[in-house]
C-alpha positions as CSV (number, residue, x, y, z in Angstrom):
1,M,-12.4,-6.4,6.5
2,I,-9.4,-6.8,4.3
3,R,-6.5,-4.5,4.8
4,V,-3.9,-4.1,2.0
5,V,-0.7,-2.4,3.1
6,H,2.2,-1.2,0.8
7,L,5.5,-0.3,2.5
8,F,7.9,1.6,0.4
9,D,10.6,4.3,0.0
10,L,10.8,6.9,-2.7
11,K,13.5,6.7,-5.2
12,R,16.2,9.4,-5.1
13,G,15.0,12.5,-7.0
14,V,11.3,11.9,-6.6
15,D,9.5,14.9,-5.0
16,A,7.7,13.4,-2.0
17,Q,4.9,15.9,-1.7
18,S,3.9,15.9,-5.4
19,F,4.2,12.2,-5.8
20,L,2.3,11.3,-2.7
21,E,-0.5,13.7,-3.6
22,W,-0.7,12.2,-7.0
23,L,-0.6,8.6,-5.6
24,D,-3.3,9.3,-3.1
25,A,-5.6,11.0,-5.6
26,K,-5.2,8.3,-8.3
27,L,-5.5,5.4,-5.9
28,D,-8.4,6.8,-4.1
29,V,-10.5,7.3,-7.2
30,A,-9.5,4.0,-8.8
31,A,-9.8,1.8,-5.7
32,R,-13.2,3.1,-4.8
33,Q,-14.5,1.8,-8.1
34,F,-13.7,-1.7,-6.8
35,G,-15.1,-1.4,-3.3
36,C,-12.3,0.2,-1.3
37,T,-13.9,1.8,1.7
38,D,-10.9,3.9,2.9
39,R,-7.2,4.5,2.1
40,K,-4.4,6.6,3.4
41,T,-0.7,7.1,3.1
42,W,1.4,7.5,6.2
43,R,5.0,8.5,6.9
44,V,6.8,6.3,9.5
45,L,8.1,8.4,12.3
46,D,10.1,5.8,14.2
47,G,10.0,2.3,15.6
48,F,11.9,-0.5,17.3
49,T,12.5,-4.2,17.2
50,G,12.6,-6.3,20.3
51,S,10.6,-5.7,23.4
52,Y,9.7,-2.5,25.2
53,L,12.3,-3.5,27.9
54,M,15.1,-3.9,25.3
55,P,14.2,-1.9,22.2
56,N,16.5,-1.7,19.2
57,E,16.1,1.2,16.8
58,V,14.6,0.3,13.4
59,R,17.0,0.6,10.5
60,D,16.5,0.1,6.8
61,R,12.7,-0.1,6.9
62,P,10.5,1.6,4.4
63,T,9.5,5.2,5.1
64,Y,5.9,5.2,3.8
65,V,2.9,3.1,4.5
66,N,0.0,3.1,2.1
67,E,-3.1,1.3,3.4
68,A,-6.4,0.4,1.9
69,Y,-9.5,-1.2,3.5
70,W,-11.7,-3.5,1.5
71,S,-14.9,-5.4,2.5
72,D,-13.7,-8.7,0.7
73,L,-11.0,-10.1,-1.4
74,D,-12.8,-9.5,-4.7
75,G,-12.1,-5.8,-4.6
76,P,-8.3,-6.0,-4.3
77,R,-8.2,-8.7,-7.0
78,Q,-10.3,-6.6,-9.4
79,F,-8.2,-3.5,-8.6
80,R,-5.0,-5.4,-9.3
81,E,-6.4,-6.6,-12.6
82,W,-7.3,-3.0,-13.5
83,L,-3.7,-1.9,-12.7
84,L,-2.2,-4.6,-14.9
85,K,-4.7,-5.1,-17.8
86,T,-6.0,-1.6,-18.7
87,V,-4.2,1.2,-20.3
88,E,-5.2,3.7,-17.6
89,G,-4.4,1.3,-14.8
90,R,-1.1,0.4,-16.3
91,A,-0.1,4.0,-16.6
92,V,-0.8,4.5,-12.8
93,H,1.0,1.2,-12.0
94,D,4.1,2.2,-14.0
95,R,4.4,5.7,-12.5
96,W,3.8,4.3,-9.1
97,F,6.4,1.6,-9.3
98,N,8.9,3.6,-11.2
99,S,8.9,6.1,-8.4
100,I,9.4,3.7,-5.4
101,E,11.8,1.1,-4.1
102,N,12.2,-1.2,-1.1
103,H,8.5,-2.2,-1.7
104,T,6.6,-4.8,0.3
105,V,2.8,-5.5,0.1
106,L,1.0,-7.2,2.9
107,R,-2.7,-8.3,3.2
108,Y,-4.4,-8.6,6.5
109,V,-7.8,-9.9,7.5
110,E,-9.8,-9.1,10.6
111,G,-10.0,-12.4,12.5
112,W,-7.6,-15.2,11.7
113,N,-10.1,-17.8,10.5
114,K,-12.4,-15.7,8.3
115,V,-10.7,-15.9,4.9
116,Q,-8.6,-18.5,3.1
117,S,-5.6,-17.2,1.2
118,D,-5.9,-17.3,-2.5
119,E,-2.1,-17.2,-3.1
């Protein structure tokens, strides 16, 4: 199982509820075409760095977590190509990335030796 996680903040002036509803709807329909099995957007409540014995409050970390689950690496690759190389995908990409900042994307795999990185 491949997990792709986007961490981000919304730019000032972006209405969170309407944007996140749009993002979830658009990404859900599009990603499922390429084999995404589940996806969700979460809002970070709190967190800390360090150990449980000496926690330090998290600061300046993204507020939202958007995660998608894929059965293999081909699905995320094809989805990324759709986002960048089709008119419909590029429109989704541009609205998405024009509305967010402080963005990081991470890919995880279940089991450390199951997949070789392609990048």
